[in-house]
N, C-alpha and C positions, 0 to 999 in steps of 0.2 A: 786832907785825907779823910776818907770815910771809914769809921770804925764801928761796926754794928755791935750791939750788946746781946742780941738774941738771934737764934737761928731763924726764926720766922721773919725777921727783918731782911735777911739775905734772900729768902724765898720770895717775899713780896717785891724786893728790888729786881730780881731776875724776871718775875712775872710782868713787872712794869716795862722793863726793857724789851722783852720778847712779845709784848702785847697779847699774852695769853696766860691763863691761870695754870699754875703748877702746884702740885702737892709735895709733901716732904719725901714721899717714896719715889717721886719721879726724878729727883736731883741727887747727884753725888757731890757733896761739897767738901772741899779740903782747904786747910790753911797751909800755905807754903812759904818757907823762907830758905835761906841758903843751907840750912842744916838738915831739915826734915820736912815731911809731909804729915799733917795731922788731919784725920778724918773728923768731921763735925757731925755728931749725932744728937748732942744735947746743948743747952744754952751755956753750960759751964765750959764746954770745949771752946766756945767762941771767946769768952772773957779770958780764959787762961792763955789763949794764943796771943792776944794783944798785950796782956800784962807781963808775959814771960820775956825776959831779956834775951836777945839774940844778937850775934855779931852783925852789925849793919842794920839799916832800917828798911831793907828790901823784903817787905811782907806783902804777899798777894793772896787773893782768894781765887781758887780754881774750881769751876763747876762743870761737871759732865752732864750735858743735856741729853734727853731721851731722843730716840730716833724720829719720833713724830714731830719734833720741834724744828728740824732742818731737813731740807730735801736731800734725798739720796739718789745717785751720788751727787755730792755737793761740789759743783765746779763753777766758781765765780766767773771765770773767763768766758764761759758759754752762756752767760746771762742768768744763771740761777740766783734767785733771791730768797731771802728768809721772811722778811716782813711785808714786802710789797707784792701785791697780787693783782692780776689783771693787766689791762693796758694803761699806759701812762696818759695823763691828761695834758700836762704841759712839760716842755723840755727846753732847757737852757744850756748853752755851751760857751766856753771861752778858752783862751790860751794865754796864760800869764807867765811872766818871768819871776820866779821866786828864788831869792838868793842869787845863785849863778846858773840855775837850771831852768829849763822851759817845761812847764807842766800844763797838760790839757785837762780841763775839768768839765764834767757833765752833771747837770742836776735835773732829775725827773721827779715830778709831782704826781702821785698816784691817788686813787680814790681812798676813802676812809682816812684822809689826812696822813698819808705815809709818803716818804720821800726816799730817793735813792741817789747818792752822790758818789761820783767816781773821780779819782785822781789818776792820771796816766803819765808816767815818766818813761819816755821812749827815746830821748836823745842820748842816753848813755849806752853801755854795752848790752845788757839784757833788759828787756822791758820789765817794769815794776809797776803794779797797780795796787791801789788802796781803795776800798769800798766802805762807805758809811751808809747806814740805814737808821731810820727813826721816824718821828712824827713831826708835823709842822702845824703852826697856828697862824692864820692870816687875819689881821685887823686893819681894814682899809688898805693903805699902800705899804704896810709893814708885814714882813714875813719872819716868823721866829722858828728856827729849826732846833729840834731836840735830838741831838745825836746820841743814839742808844748803842749801836753795834758798830764794830770796825773789824774788817778782815782784809787780808792782803793776798796777792798772787804774784808769783815770779816765775818766769820761764825756766824750765829745767828742774824745778822742785815739784815732786809728785806727792808730797805729803798733804794730808787733808788740812786746809787752812784753819787756823785757830781764831775763834771769836774773842774779841776783846770788848768789855763793857766800857763805854766812854762816858755817858751821862754828862754831856756838855751842851750848852745853849749858844747859838749864834743868831744875829739879827741881820736881815737884809731889807732893802727897800726897792719897791717897784718904780719904774720910770713911767713915761707917758704911754698910755694904752697898754701897759704891761709888756711892752716889747723888750725892755731892758730890766736888769735886776743887778743890784750892787750891794756889797756888804762883806762881812767877815765870814770866812769858811776855813775849815781845817786843812792843813797842808802836810806833805810828807817829806819836805826838804827844808833845810835851814834850821836855825835854832829856835825860832818862834813856832808855837803850835798852830797859830792862825795867820792868815794873810788876807789882804783886801783883793777882791776880784770883781770884775764887771762882766756880767753875762748878757748874752743876746738870745732872744727866744727863737726857737726853730718852729717853722710852720707845721701845723698838724698833718697836712697833706704834702708829702715830699714827692717831687717829680723824679721818676727813675731816669738816671742819666747813664751814659756809657761807662763812666768811671766814677768811683766814690772812694775818697780817701778816709782811712781809719773808720770803717763802718762799725756800728754798735753790734755787739755779739747777740743781743736780744733781737735786733732786726734780722740778722742772719738766720736765727732759729725760725722766725716767722716765715721768711722766704722758703726755707727748707720744708716747713710744714705745708705751705701752699703747693710746692712742687710734688710732695708725696701725695697730697689729696688729689691733684690732677692725674697723677699716675694711677691711683686707685680707681678713679672714675673711668679712665681709658681701659683699664683691665676689665671693669665690670661691663663696659659696652662691648668689648671683644668677646666676653664670655656669653653674652646673650645670643640665642639662636637667631640666625639671619633668616628673614622671610624669602622664600623662593618665588621668583617672578616667572610667570608662565605667559608666553606670548600666544595670543589667539589670532589666527589669520582667517579673515573672512574670504569666501570665494568672490572673485571679481564679478562685476555686473556683466550681463550678456553684451551690451553695447561696447564696454571697454574691452571685452575679450575679442570682439570682432575687429576693433581698431588695432589691437596688438598683433592679431594674426595677419592683418593687411600690411602692417609696417615691418613685420618680421621677415628677414630674407629667407629664400628657399634653402632646402637642405644641400642642394648641389652647389649653390653659390657660397654657402657657409663652409662646405667641406673643401672647396677648391682653394688651394693656397696661392698667394700671389707669385708671379714668375720672378726669378732671380737671374740677373745678367751682369757679368763683369763686376761682381762684388756689391751691386746695389739693387734695390727692389724696384722693378719696373712698374709703373702705374698701369692700371687696367683701363687703357684708352685706345682708340683706333689710331693707327700710325700712317694711314695713306695720305692725309693732308700734308704731313711733313715731307714725305717723299715727292709729292706733287710740286710742292714749292721749290724743292731743290732742282727738280727737272726743268721747271720753267725758268729758273735763274740761269741754268747752264745754256738753255736755248737762247736766252736774251744775250748772254755774253758771246755766244757763237755768232749771232747775227751782227753784233757790233764789230767783231773782228772781221767778218766777211765783207762788210760794207767798207771798212777802212782799206782792206787789201785790194778790192776791186777798184776803188777810187784811185789809188796810186798807179795801178796798171793802165788805166785810161789815160792818165797824164803822160806816162812814158810813151804810149802809142802816138799821141798827138805830137809830141816832140820829134819823134822819129819821122813822121809824115811831113813835117815842116809846116804844119798848120798853125804852130805857135811860134812867134818870133821872140828870140831871147835878147 
């Protein structure tokens, strides 16, 4: 257990964990036990807090950070981070069985040697998430993580999450071509504070698919920002004045005008509507060939009938005269 002897030691320790310089006036430091809360303003307050006997050994140091130290509003579920800034460089993920629970883990490495580690416990009743932030050091195939801060999130709890100073170190090792990463990491279930996990690296360019399971909240924010930017661009384009297009028609050439006049029907033909007969439109054609054909056909049929009748009468006459023997 860490027991500082001076107030400046606490200020330096908080500055190291938060990766930024704090002054004495920026922090409100208190020593807490089960009985009371003591404000620390001088070095003697620090020594008296640890030397004074209290029931139990549950002594903690609580520090109220200034507003510029944490983003407001601070919502871990929406991808808000404290130490990590910008876009991640490498991302590793895994799903391990710790004790009797299944835990999803995600490790992101950021510029300036910062990292972001998330534990997700979703197989129970309400989702429970734990976040760790800190700095990392890489030497060859070895990666050392310095866990500085820890904060949690649980669905249904609207209180602002409490930051907890961790100040613990874990070591991991890279595999072939930095595709895998394995080592000790902090856990949120079981009796042991650490567990062994094997991570797989996620490619930097991810293909957008129809469905994605358990998407990162940070990725959702980036997609929403892109959609908002596209909407703003569309609104700007709609707000711009549209150019009016004017059609200029040139007069036709004299030769083309003559051809159009020749091919154009007369006014009388255009004004005369087609004749209608028995519910259908009758074509504008001469009908005398049709009637002539019918007349010729009737005449031909009449001649055939006349020839047949006259032939039968001649045979009857011959039989009557006796010129034909039966």
